[in-house]
C-alpha positions as CSV (number, residue, x, y, z in Angstrom):
1,M,41.1,-24.5,16.5
2,S,43.2,-21.5,15.3
3,K,42.0,-17.9,15.5
4,K,41.9,-17.8,11.2
5,Y,39.2,-20.9,11.5
6,I,37.6,-19.6,13.9
7,A,37.5,-16.3,12.1
8,L,36.4,-17.3,8.1
9,L,33.5,-19.6,10.4
10,I,32.0,-16.6,11.9
11,A,32.8,-14.4,8.6
12,V,30.5,-17.3,6.1
13,S,27.7,-17.5,9.8
14,V,27.6,-14.1,9.0
15,L,27.1,-14.2,5.2
16,I,24.7,-17.5,5.3
17,L,22.4,-15.5,7.9
18,A,22.5,-12.6,5.2
19,V,21.5,-14.3,2.7
20,Y,18.9,-16.6,4.7
21,G,17.4,-13.2,5.6
22,Y,17.2,-11.4,2.5
23,V,15.7,-15.1,0.8
24,S,13.4,-14.7,3.8
25,A,12.8,-11.1,3.0
26,G,11.4,-11.7,-0.7
27,S,10.2,-14.6,-0.1
28,K,7.3,-13.0,2.1
29,V,7.1,-9.5,-0.4
30,E,7.0,-12.4,-3.0
31,N,4.2,-14.7,-1.3
32,Y,2.6,-11.3,0.5
33,P,-0.4,-10.8,1.7
34,N,-1.0,-14.8,2.6
35,D,1.0,-14.8,4.9
36,G,-1.0,-13.3,7.7
37,D,-3.9,-11.2,8.4
38,V,-3.5,-7.0,7.5
39,T,-4.1,-4.9,10.4
40,V,-5.9,-1.6,8.9
41,I,-6.1,1.3,11.7
42,I,-8.9,4.4,11.4
43,P,-8.1,7.2,12.9
44,K,-12.0,7.9,13.6
45,S,-14.8,6.3,16.1
46,P,-16.1,3.7,13.6
47,G,-19.9,4.6,11.8
48,G,-18.8,8.1,10.8
49,G,-17.9,8.9,7.6
50,T,-14.9,7.8,7.7
51,D,-15.3,4.3,9.1
52,I,-17.1,3.8,6.5
53,A,-16.0,4.2,4.0
54,A,-12.4,2.5,4.6
55,R,-15.3,-0.5,5.7
56,G,-16.1,-0.9,2.7
57,L,-12.8,0.0,0.1
58,L,-11.7,-2.8,3.0
59,Q,-14.7,-4.9,1.8
60,F,-14.6,-4.1,-2.3
61,L,-10.6,-4.5,-2.4
62,R,-10.7,-7.1,-0.9
63,E,-12.2,-10.0,-3.6
64,E,-9.4,-7.9,-5.9
65,I,-6.6,-8.9,-4.5
66,D,-5.5,-12.8,-3.9
67,G,-5.2,-14.0,0.2
68,V,-5.3,-10.8,1.6
69,N,-8.0,-10.2,5.3
70,F,-7.5,-7.3,5.8
71,V,-8.5,-6.8,9.7
72,A,-9.8,-3.0,10.8
73,T,-9.6,-1.7,14.1
74,N,-10.6,1.7,15.0
75,K,-8.1,4.0,17.1
76,P,-10.1,7.3,17.1
77,E,-7.9,8.8,20.5
78,G,-6.7,12.4,19.8
79,G,-8.3,13.4,17.5
80,G,-6.8,10.8,15.0
81,V,-3.2,12.0,15.5
82,T,-2.8,8.6,17.5
83,G,-4.2,6.5,14.7
84,M,-1.7,7.8,12.0
85,V,0.9,7.9,14.1
86,T,0.8,5.0,14.7
87,T,0.7,3.7,11.1
88,A,3.4,5.7,10.2
89,N,6.1,4.0,13.0
90,A,4.6,1.1,12.2
91,N,6.6,-2.2,10.2
92,T,7.4,-2.3,6.9
93,D,6.3,-5.7,6.0
94,G,2.6,-4.7,4.4
95,Y,0.7,-6.4,7.3
96,T,-0.2,-2.7,9.0
97,L,-1.9,-0.9,6.7
98,G,-3.9,3.4,7.7
99,M,-5.9,5.3,6.7
100,V,-4.9,8.8,7.3
101,T,-8.0,12.3,6.4
102,V,-7.6,15.4,5.7
103,E,-6.4,17.0,8.7
104,L,-3.7,15.5,8.0
105,G,-3.1,18.4,6.3
106,M,-3.8,20.7,9.0
107,Y,-2.8,19.7,11.7
108,P,1.2,20.3,11.5
109,H,0.2,23.6,10.8
110,Q,-1.9,23.9,14.3
111,D,0.6,21.7,16.4
112,K,-1.6,19.3,16.7
113,C,0.7,16.5,14.7
114,P,4.3,15.9,14.6
115,I,3.9,13.9,11.2
116,T,3.1,14.7,7.7
117,Y,2.2,13.3,4.6
118,E,6.1,12.6,3.7
119,E,5.3,9.4,6.6
120,F,3.5,7.6,3.9
121,A,3.5,5.6,0.7
122,T,-0.1,6.3,-0.7
123,I,-3.2,4.2,-1.7
124,C,-6.0,4.9,-2.6
125,A,-8.3,8.1,-1.3
126,P,-12.1,6.5,-1.3
127,I,-13.1,9.3,-0.5
128,A,-12.5,13.1,-1.4
129,S,-15.5,14.9,-0.2
130,P,-16.2,18.7,-1.2
131,A,-16.8,21.5,1.1
132,A,-20.5,22.5,0.6
133,L,-22.6,25.3,1.4
134,I,-26.1,23.7,2.6
135,V,-29.0,26.0,4.4
136,A,-32.7,25.6,4.8
137,A,-35.2,25.0,2.1
138,D,-36.3,28.0,3.1
139,A,-34.0,30.3,3.3
140,P,-34.6,33.9,1.6
141,Y,-32.0,33.0,-0.3
142,N,-31.2,30.8,-3.9
143,T,-27.7,31.1,-5.0
144,V,-24.0,31.9,-3.5
145,D,-24.1,35.2,-4.7
146,E,-27.1,36.1,-2.8
147,F,-25.9,34.8,-0.1
148,V,-23.4,36.7,-0.2
149,A,-25.5,39.1,-0.3
150,Y,-28.0,38.6,2.9
151,C,-24.2,38.6,4.9
152,N,-23.7,41.6,3.9
153,E,-26.4,42.9,5.0
154,H,-26.6,41.4,8.0
155,S,-22.4,42.1,8.8
156,G,-21.6,39.2,12.3
157,E,-24.6,38.0,12.5
158,V,-25.7,35.0,9.1
159,Q,-24.5,31.9,12.0
160,V,-22.3,28.8,10.1
161,G,-22.6,25.8,12.1
162,N,-19.3,24.0,12.8
163,S,-18.3,21.0,14.2
164,G,-15.4,22.7,16.4
165,T,-13.7,26.1,16.7
166,G,-9.9,24.9,14.3
167,A,-11.7,21.7,12.2
168,I,-12.2,21.3,9.0
169,W,-15.7,22.2,8.2
170,H,-14.7,25.7,10.3
171,V,-12.0,25.9,8.4
172,A,-13.7,26.1,5.5
173,A,-16.3,29.1,7.1
174,V,-13.3,30.9,7.3
175,A,-11.4,30.4,4.4
176,F,-15.2,31.6,3.1
177,E,-15.1,35.5,4.5
178,K,-12.2,35.5,3.7
179,E,-13.1,35.2,0.1
180,F,-16.0,37.1,0.1
181,G,-15.5,39.4,2.7
182,V,-18.5,38.7,4.3
183,S,-18.1,38.3,8.9
184,F,-20.5,35.1,10.2
185,R,-20.9,34.0,14.1
186,H,-19.3,30.7,14.5
187,V,-21.0,28.4,16.0
188,P,-19.4,24.7,16.6
189,Y,-21.5,21.8,17.5
190,P,-18.4,18.7,18.9
191,S,-20.7,16.6,18.0
192,G,-20.7,16.6,14.8
193,T,-23.4,16.2,11.0
194,S,-26.1,15.6,13.1
195,D,-26.7,17.9,15.5
196,I,-25.4,20.6,12.7
197,A,-27.9,19.7,10.5
198,A,-30.9,19.6,13.0
199,A,-30.3,23.3,14.4
200,L,-30.1,24.1,10.9
201,A,-33.5,22.6,9.8
202,G,-34.5,23.8,13.2
203,K,-34.0,27.5,12.4
204,H,-31.6,27.6,14.7
205,I,-28.3,28.4,12.3
206,D,-28.2,30.2,8.9
207,A,-25.4,27.8,7.4
208,T,-23.5,25.6,6.9
209,L,-20.0,24.8,5.5
210,A,-19.8,20.8,5.2
211,D,-19.3,17.8,3.6
212,P,-23.0,17.3,1.7
213,S,-23.3,13.0,2.7
214,G,-24.1,13.8,6.0
215,F,-27.4,16.2,4.9
216,K,-28.7,13.6,1.7
217,S,-31.8,13.0,4.0
218,Q,-32.9,16.5,5.4
219,V,-32.3,17.2,1.8
220,S,-34.1,14.8,0.2
221,A,-37.0,15.6,2.6
222,G,-36.7,19.3,1.3
223,N,-35.5,20.7,4.4
224,L,-32.6,21.8,3.1
225,K,-31.3,22.8,-0.1
226,I,-27.2,23.1,-1.5
227,L,-25.5,25.9,-2.3
228,G,-22.4,25.6,-4.3
229,V,-19.9,23.0,-3.9
230,M,-16.6,23.4,-3.2
231,S,-15.3,21.7,-6.0
232,D,-14.1,21.7,-9.2
233,T,-16.7,19.3,-11.0
234,K,-19.4,18.0,-10.1
235,M,-20.9,15.8,-7.8
236,Q,-22.7,12.4,-8.4
237,L,-25.5,13.0,-5.8
238,Y,-26.2,16.9,-6.6
239,P,-25.6,17.1,-10.1
240,D,-27.5,19.9,-10.4
241,V,-25.8,22.4,-8.0
242,P,-22.7,24.4,-9.6
243,T,-19.4,24.7,-7.9
244,F,-17.8,27.6,-7.1
245,K,-15.9,27.1,-10.2
246,E,-18.1,27.5,-12.6
247,L,-19.2,30.5,-10.4
248,G,-16.3,31.9,-10.7
249,Y,-14.8,31.0,-7.0
250,D,-11.6,29.1,-7.5
251,M,-12.3,27.7,-4.2
252,I,-11.5,23.8,-3.7
253,I,-12.1,22.9,0.3
254,R,-12.3,18.8,0.4
255,A,-12.9,15.9,3.5
256,W,-10.2,13.2,1.3
257,A,-9.6,9.8,3.7
258,A,-7.4,7.5,1.9
259,L,-5.3,4.2,2.5
260,V,-2.0,4.5,3.1
261,A,0.6,2.9,4.0
262,P,4.2,3.8,6.2
263,K,6.9,5.0,3.6
264,D,9.6,2.6,3.1
265,T,7.2,-0.1,2.4
266,P,8.5,-2.2,-0.7
267,E,7.4,-1.5,-4.0
268,E,6.1,-4.3,-4.9
269,I,3.4,-4.4,-1.9
270,L,2.4,-0.9,-2.8
271,H,2.5,-2.1,-6.8
272,K,-0.6,-4.8,-5.2
273,L,-2.3,-2.7,-3.1
274,R,-2.9,0.3,-6.0
275,E,-3.5,-2.6,-9.0
276,G,-6.6,-3.6,-7.0
277,A,-7.2,-0.1,-6.1
278,A,-7.9,0.6,-9.3
279,R,-9.7,-1.7,-10.7
280,L,-12.4,-0.8,-8.3
281,F,-14.2,1.8,-10.2
282,E,-15.1,-0.6,-12.5
283,N,-16.9,-2.8,-9.7
284,Q,-21.1,-0.8,-10.1
285,E,-21.2,-2.3,-7.1
286,Y,-18.9,-0.6,-5.5
287,I,-19.8,2.9,-6.5
288,D,-23.0,1.9,-5.7
289,Y,-22.1,0.8,-1.6
290,F,-20.9,4.5,-1.5
291,L,-24.0,6.7,-3.2
292,N,-26.4,4.4,-0.9
293,Q,-24.2,5.4,2.0
294,G,-24.8,9.3,0.5
295,I,-21.3,9.1,0.1
296,E,-20.0,10.5,-3.1
297,P,-16.9,8.1,-4.0
298,V,-13.5,8.9,-6.0
299,N,-11.1,6.9,-7.6
300,I,-7.7,8.9,-6.9
301,V,-4.5,5.4,-6.3
302,G,-0.7,6.0,-6.2
303,E,1.2,8.8,-6.9
304,D,-2.6,11.1,-7.2
305,C,-3.9,10.2,-3.9
306,Y,0.5,11.7,-2.5
307,Q,-0.2,15.0,-5.1
308,M,-3.2,15.5,-3.4
309,M,-2.5,14.6,0.2
310,K,0.8,17.2,-0.6
311,E,-1.5,19.8,-2.9
312,D,-3.9,20.3,0.2
313,H,-0.7,20.2,3.4
314,E,0.6,23.6,1.5
315,M,-2.5,25.1,0.3
316,Y,-3.5,24.9,4.5
317,G,-0.3,25.7,5.5
318,E,-0.7,29.1,3.9
319,L,-4.1,29.8,4.8
320,L,-3.6,28.8,8.0
321,S,-0.6,31.1,8.2
322,T,-3.7,33.5,7.4
323,M,-6.4,32.7,9.8
324,D,-7.2,33.6,13.1
325,L,-8.9,30.9,14.2
326,E,-8.9,31.5,17.8
């Protein structure tokens, strides 16, 4: 057999394999998601707000996309960094997705995370909860301005709870100090919302800036009250609570969680997932699922979700550069 003939056979074989690979890949994209389970990495522990939101999202999104079977897996190590990095490094075939959280906008500026929003293609954000100024129901202030006046009269004495130094709600409290020229005593509660709510109700601290969803039972029971939310739109859960924006303060700090795929995931796959997500707010049961959990649902899909992540990345980059979080 001549060398030319052998070379020709090799060339033809390579071409056939390339065409077969292209057809197979195209077929896999076209058939998505019927070729296997879709793993969704949740970078938080079971039972928390992100986990509840993610599992609710997947429960209803499954009904919108034929043939999909989502399998959620929690990967909370490293404050969520491990789970988000795992998602970023996954195959781009649509069979590994993940939730990313607001910490993705903060951690890169604190040298806690090697990736940014740019490593992902966005599908949707089911939650984007604003920071709320929450105090005891019988506190001697009923508005944000009254609270600020009290802080000025008791500079450095007002105790504000948070879930840990450098975490989202600690950053919100530091941003509040910066905006209003006041000074707090920051008190960390590493176990989170339940401990902060109990401390507030028990008068061990004076206030917190946090996602109000975790305080709903105490607010409903009349133990706590909300003076304002750091948002530009009213909350369904608390329609009578003013936003900071309508009070004249341009402060938007929110804790979001978004369903994403690794960047370079085929557009056909992303389109199927985004189309399904866009239909969710037409389902009242989906909205009620969140409201019954005390969580304010949103429906931020595709490019809008990417822009939210980008804006917060840039905002936290600027904000954190001016803060001493030690």
